[in-house]
N, C-alpha and C positions, 0 to 999 in steps of 0.2 A: 151461618151462611146458607142460603137456600139453594137447592139443586134444581129448581124450576125456573131459574133466572141466570143471566150471564154473570160472570165474575171477571173484573178487570184488575190486573196486577200492574201497579205503577207507583208513581210518586208525584205529589203536587208540584207543578211547575216544570216537570220533565215532559218527554215526548208523549207519555200516556195522557197528558192533558188534552191532546187532540182527540184521542178516542173517547175520552170522558165527555167532552163537549158534543161530539157527534152522537153518542148514545143518548144524551139528554135531548138533543134536537130531534132524534128519532123516537122519543118517548119510550125508550127501551129500559125496563127495570133491570138494575144490575147491582152487584155488590162490589165495593172497591176494597182491594187489599193493598195496603202500603207495604212496599218491600224495601225499606231503608237499608242501605248498604249492599244492594244487589250486585254492585259493580266491584265488590271486594270479597275475598274469601270469607265464607260464613254461611249460616243456615239459609238466609234469604237468597244468596247467590246460588246455592244448591237447589233451592225451590224454583228459581227461574230457569236454571239450566235443565231441570227435569221437564219443563214445558217448552222451552225454546233453546236449542243447542247453541245459539249465538249468545245467549246470556243477556239479551236486550229486552227492554220494555218499549211499548206496551205488549202485554200478553192478554188476549181476550179469550176466555173459555166460554163458549156458547152454552145455552141451556141444555143442549143435547150432548154436551161433553166435547164437542169438536174444539180444537185449539186454533186460534187465529193470531198471527203476528203480522207485522208490517202495516204501518198506518194507512197506506194507500189501499191495501187489500181490505182493511176494516172499513174504510170509507166506501169502497165499491159495494161491499157486502151489505152495509146498512142502507145504501142508496137503492139497492135492488129489493131488499126485504121491506123497506119503508119508503116507497116512492113519493109519499106525500110530505116527506120531511124537508124537501128542498135541498138535498145534498148534492144532486147531480142532475144534469139534463137527461131526459129519458132517451133510450135508444131511438134513433131516427130524428131526434131534434138536431137542427143545424149546428147548435153549440156543443154537441156531444164530443165531436172530434177535438175541438179546442180544449174542452175540459179534460179529456183523457191525456192530451199532450202535456198540458201544464201541471196536472196532478203528478204524472210520472216525472216530469222535469224537476219539480220541487223536491220530491223525495229522493231522486237519483243524483241531484246536484247540490242543492242547498243543505238538505238535511245531513248528508254525510260529513259536511265540513265541521259540524259540531262534534261528531264522533272523533275526528282527527284532532280538532282543536282542544277538546276537553281531556283527551288522553294522549297527549303528544309523546309521552315516554314510551308508549306501546309501539309507535311507528318510527320514531327517530330518537332513541334513547341518548344519543350523543349530541343532538342539536335540537332539543325539544323547543327551546325558545324561538328559534328561527322558524320551525314548523308552525307554531302558533301565529307568528307574525304573517307568514305567507298565507296561511289558511284564512285568517281574518280578512286580509286584503282581497283574497279571491272571493270570499263570501260576499263582500260588499259589492264587487263587480257583478256577481250573480243577481243580487238584489236590484242593482241599477238596471240590468237587462230586463228583469221582470217588471220593474216600475215603468219602463218604456213601453211595455206591451199593454198596459192598463190605461184605458181612455175614459172609462165610466166610473160610477160610484162603486161598482163591484168588479172583481177580477175579470169576469166574463162580460162586463159592460153593464147591462141593465138587469142581469139575472144573478141572484145570490146563489152560492153553492158552497160545497165543502172547501173549495179553494180559499174562500174568504176566512174560514175558520183556521186553516193552516197558516195563512199569512198573519192573521191577527194574533195568533199565539207566537209564531216563530220570530216576529219582528221584536219581541221583547227579550229574545235571547241575544246576548251581546257577541260582537258589536252590532248595534242596531243599524238598519239601512239609513243612510244619510249621515252617519258618523264618519268623518273623514280621517283616514290614517295620517299620521304625522308627516309622512313622506309625500302626501298628495298635494299637488299645487293648487292653492285657492285661486279662483278666477278674479281678475282685476276688472272692475267696472269703471268705465269712463264715458264721457260724451264723445260721440262719433265724429270723425272728420271726413272730408271728401274722399280721402284715400280708402275709406272703409266701405264705400257705397256698393261696389260690385260684390264684395264678399257678403254683405248684409242681404242684398237682393237674392243671392243664391241660397243663403240660409233660410230666408223666409219662404222661398219657393219650395225648398226641400221639406221644411216643416209642414207646409200646407199639404204637400203631396202625401206625406206620411200620415197626417191626421185624416185626410180624406180616405186613404186606403183602410184606415181603422174604423170607418163609418162615422167620422166626426168632421163634416165639411167645415173648412176654415174660411179665411178671408178670400176675396176674389183676387187670384194671383195675376190676372190680366191688368189689374191696377197697380201692381207692385213692380215698378221699374226704376230706372235711375232717377227719373224726374220725381217720382214719389219720394224716394229716399233723400234726394237733394233738398226737397222742401223741408223735411224734418231736420236735416243737418244744418241748414241755414238758420233755423229757429232754435238750434241747440236742444232739440226735443228727441233726438235719437241716442239711445244708450247702447253700448256694446260691452259684452263680457269677453275678455280675452285671456289666453294663457300661452304657453310656449307652442301650442298647436295652432295658434291663430285665434280668430274670432269664433267663440263657441256658443254665444247667445246674444240676443238683442231684444229691444223693446222700444216703444215710443212712449213719451210722457207729455201730455198736453194739459193746458190750463182749462180747457172746456171740452165738452162733448155734447153738442146740441142734438145730435141724432139719437143717442141712446139715453141721455140724461137731460131732456129739454127743460125740465122744471128746476134744475139745480141753480142755486144762487152763485153768482160770480165770486170766485175766490174761496169757496168753502171746501173744494176738493181738487185734486189733480187726477188725471185720467190715464190709466195704463192701457196700451193696446199693442197688438202684434208681438206678443211675447213668444220668442222662438228659441229653441235650444238644439244644438247639433246632437244628433242621435248618439254619437259616440260618447257624449258627455252627459247623457240623461242620468238623473239621480245623483249627480256629483255636486249639488248645491248651486248650480248656475242660476236656476230660477229664483232661489232664495236670495242669492247675491244681487240679482237685478231688482227684485222687489224691495230689498233693504235699501238699495241706492235710490230707488224711486221714493221710498218713504222719507229718506233724508232730504231729497230735493224738494218734496212737497212740504215738509216741515219748514224748510228754509224759506219757502214762498209764503208761509203763513197759513197753509191749508190744514184743516183738521182731519181730513180723510183722504184715502187713496182708493179710487174706484176703478172698476172694469166691468165689461160685459163679456159673456162667453157662451159657447154652445152648451146645451144642457148636459152633455156627456162630460164636460170639463169642470162642472161645478164642484164635484168632490175633490178634484185636484187642488183647486184654489182654496177650498175650505181647509184642506190639510195644510195649506201654506199660511193659514191665519185669517183668511177673509170670511166675512159673514154674509149670508144670503139676504138680499133686500127684497127682491121680488122677481117675477117672470114678466118680461116686457116685450111688446110688439111695437117696433118703430113706425108702423103704419104703411110702409111701402109694399109690403107683401103680407096678406092675412095669414099665411101658413108659416111665416118666419117668427120664431121666438128666440129670445136671448135671456140668459140668467144675469141679473145685475147683482154685483157683490161689492162690498166695501171693507176697508181695513182702517180701523181707528189709528190715527197718528198721535 
């Protein structure tokens, strides 16, 4: 082990993976020391306690001998000492405040749930099973909130940062975001009726306002009124997802889209538009349920593909839902307007 380079104490797949990836991203030479069994009495436990009184990993010993713990602190240190690594927006960058907020939010809220859930006997020895269940459910709600904050391909939108490394690693720790607890009510998707119109219009307006506030201009809400919704209801082209809380999502499904897919052959695809989810139910599988219902309907109609167009900031969202990017398209009525066209094989 060299004394002119950093030393990282951890275990593959554990929280030290975050520090390991960031060190690599920052091109920082380091030695890795695996401390198997650090969380149980023994020599490696004593080794970690000598460096970190909390007995936790990661522990990063810098080349000058200073000891660093806490993943967020390590992230900030590496971002400052290696500004070209792309780990954080620079001081003064408009995205800096949002980065700091979400970094601390992740390590202060999501990260601790694994400590409680992995060692429930330490915190609730008489009811460890219940603690695990409640902790898992709470963690999923936290992931749902974070998912609702992300509108672009990266957590900060168009800028990659250490936040993406944290999320990419932590989503593989169970339960993963998107996994529904047994007690959670799945949404019911059905064709909308006239009695749904007012609620659907409100939902679309709310979704458009939220996306616009996040820097992702959505559809023209001035066109979305009762008449607009009634047109789709009469053609049975409006779908709603509902649960005990009422309508929590909606979308339209049409047989053609001459504006954004003018060269498409008739009957080869169905076209999804105006997908909206109530913010309180973001990340709970509403979008997936609506898309699956659209796939089933399109398949029944003999279509081979399900297509949509979206703002560039939403491309990553739909790719995560299974869509493949086709191209970037300008419909012609505004030279500055572009849309991403995506499709899903049925």
